[in-house]
C-alpha positions as CSV (number, residue, x, y, z in Angstrom):
1,M,13.1,35.2,-44.5
2,L,13.0,33.8,-40.9
3,G,10.2,36.3,-40.0
4,F,8.1,35.0,-42.9
5,I,8.7,31.4,-41.9
6,L,7.6,32.2,-38.3
7,Y,4.5,34.0,-39.6
8,L,3.6,31.0,-41.8
9,S,4.2,28.6,-38.9
10,Q,1.7,30.6,-36.8
11,I,-0.9,30.5,-39.5
12,I,-0.5,26.7,-39.9
13,K,-0.7,26.2,-36.1
14,K,-3.9,28.4,-36.0
15,Q,-5.5,26.4,-38.8
16,H,-4.6,23.1,-37.2
17,L,-6.1,24.3,-33.9
18,E,-9.3,25.4,-35.6
19,R,-9.6,22.1,-37.4
20,V,-9.0,20.1,-34.1
21,V,-11.7,22.2,-32.3
22,K,-14.1,21.8,-35.2
23,E,-13.6,18.0,-35.2
24,F,-14.1,17.8,-31.5
25,M,-17.3,19.8,-31.7
26,E,-18.6,17.6,-34.5
27,R,-17.8,14.5,-32.4
28,E,-19.6,15.9,-29.4
29,Q,-22.7,16.6,-31.5
30,E,-22.6,13.0,-32.9
31,E,-23.0,11.3,-29.5
32,L,-26.7,10.7,-28.9
33,F,-26.7,8.2,-26.0
34,S,-24.1,6.9,-23.6
35,K,-24.0,4.2,-21.0
36,R,-21.1,3.5,-18.7
37,V,-20.4,0.1,-17.0
38,R,-17.7,0.1,-14.3
39,A,-16.0,-3.2,-13.8
40,G,-13.1,-3.0,-11.4
41,K,-10.1,-1.4,-13.1
42,R,-12.0,-1.4,-16.3
43,T,-14.8,0.8,-17.5
44,Y,-16.9,0.1,-20.6
45,F,-18.6,2.8,-22.6
46,F,-21.5,2.2,-25.0
47,D,-22.0,5.2,-27.1
48,V,-24.6,5.7,-29.8
49,R,-23.4,8.0,-32.5
50,A,-24.6,9.4,-35.8
51,T,-22.9,9.9,-39.0
52,K,-23.3,13.1,-41.0
53,A,-25.8,11.2,-43.2
54,N,-27.9,10.5,-40.0
55,D,-27.0,6.8,-39.9
56,Y,-26.4,5.4,-36.5
57,Y,-23.7,3.1,-35.0
58,L,-22.5,2.0,-31.7
59,T,-19.0,2.3,-30.3
60,I,-18.0,0.1,-27.4
61,T,-14.9,1.3,-25.6
62,E,-12.9,-0.6,-22.9
63,S,-10.9,1.8,-20.8
64,K,-8.4,0.1,-18.5
65,R,-6.5,2.0,-15.8
66,K,-2.8,1.2,-15.7
67,P,0.0,2.4,-13.4
68,K,2.5,4.7,-15.0
69,D,5.4,6.5,-13.2
70,D,3.9,8.4,-10.2
71,G,0.3,8.2,-11.5
72,F,-1.7,6.2,-13.9
73,T,-2.8,6.2,-17.6
74,F,-5.7,4.7,-19.5
75,E,-5.4,2.1,-22.1
76,K,-8.4,2.1,-24.5
77,H,-9.7,-0.3,-27.0
78,K,-12.7,0.5,-29.2
79,I,-15.1,-1.5,-31.3
80,F,-17.3,0.1,-34.0
81,L,-20.6,-1.7,-34.4
82,Y,-22.8,-0.8,-37.4
83,K,-26.5,-1.4,-37.7
84,E,-26.2,-4.2,-40.2
85,D,-24.2,-6.2,-37.6
86,F,-26.3,-5.4,-34.5
87,N,-28.4,-8.6,-34.5
88,K,-25.4,-10.9,-35.3
89,F,-23.3,-9.3,-32.6
90,V,-26.0,-9.5,-29.9
91,N,-26.8,-13.1,-30.8
92,A,-23.2,-14.2,-30.7
93,L,-22.6,-12.4,-27.4
94,N,-25.7,-13.9,-25.8
95,E,-24.8,-17.4,-27.1
96,S,-21.3,-17.1,-25.8
97,V,-22.3,-15.9,-22.4
98,E,-25.0,-18.6,-22.2
99,H,-22.4,-21.3,-23.1
100,I,-20.2,-20.1,-20.3
101,K,-23.1,-20.0,-17.8
102,T,-24.7,-23.4,-18.7
103,E,-21.9,-25.5,-20.1
104,L,-18.7,-24.4,-18.5
105,M,-19.8,-23.0,-15.1
106,P,-23.3,-24.3,-14.4
107,D,-22.8,-24.3,-10.6
108,F,-21.5,-20.7,-10.4
109,D,-23.8,-18.0,-9.0
110,F,-23.5,-15.2,-11.5
111,T,-26.2,-13.2,-9.6
112,Q,-23.5,-12.2,-7.0
113,F,-22.3,-9.6,-9.6
114,D,-25.8,-8.1,-10.0
115,R,-25.6,-4.8,-8.3
116,D,-25.9,-1.1,-9.3
117,E,-22.9,1.1,-9.7
118,D,-24.3,3.2,-6.8
119,E,-24.1,0.2,-4.5
120,E,-20.4,-0.3,-5.5
121,M,-19.6,3.2,-4.4
122,S,-21.4,2.9,-1.1
123,W,-19.3,3.2,2.1
124,D,-21.9,1.5,4.4
């Protein structure tokens, strides 16, 4: 009986592994475009993805590096943005940023943050 249970356990593990690999491969095929924005200890990822029905959506992921024991770990937060919400989202984002720039911080020079990621990594 124990032998049969071990055999069954191996089959279940194999099926689980095959399913995980298949899901990973499908996810990799879904990603059509990706843009990374580094911001200090945070990195933002903008990923365009496709559904199985060839519908498109955007995932915005914030990945934050946090210390843990002898190393570090990443805390991730994700937003799924669907095509029917693109315009509303972009309009609200632009309006909110514009409010901060013009109403709350009109004298602040936001251009000091305008630099390429390559410049940030420069050692010169």
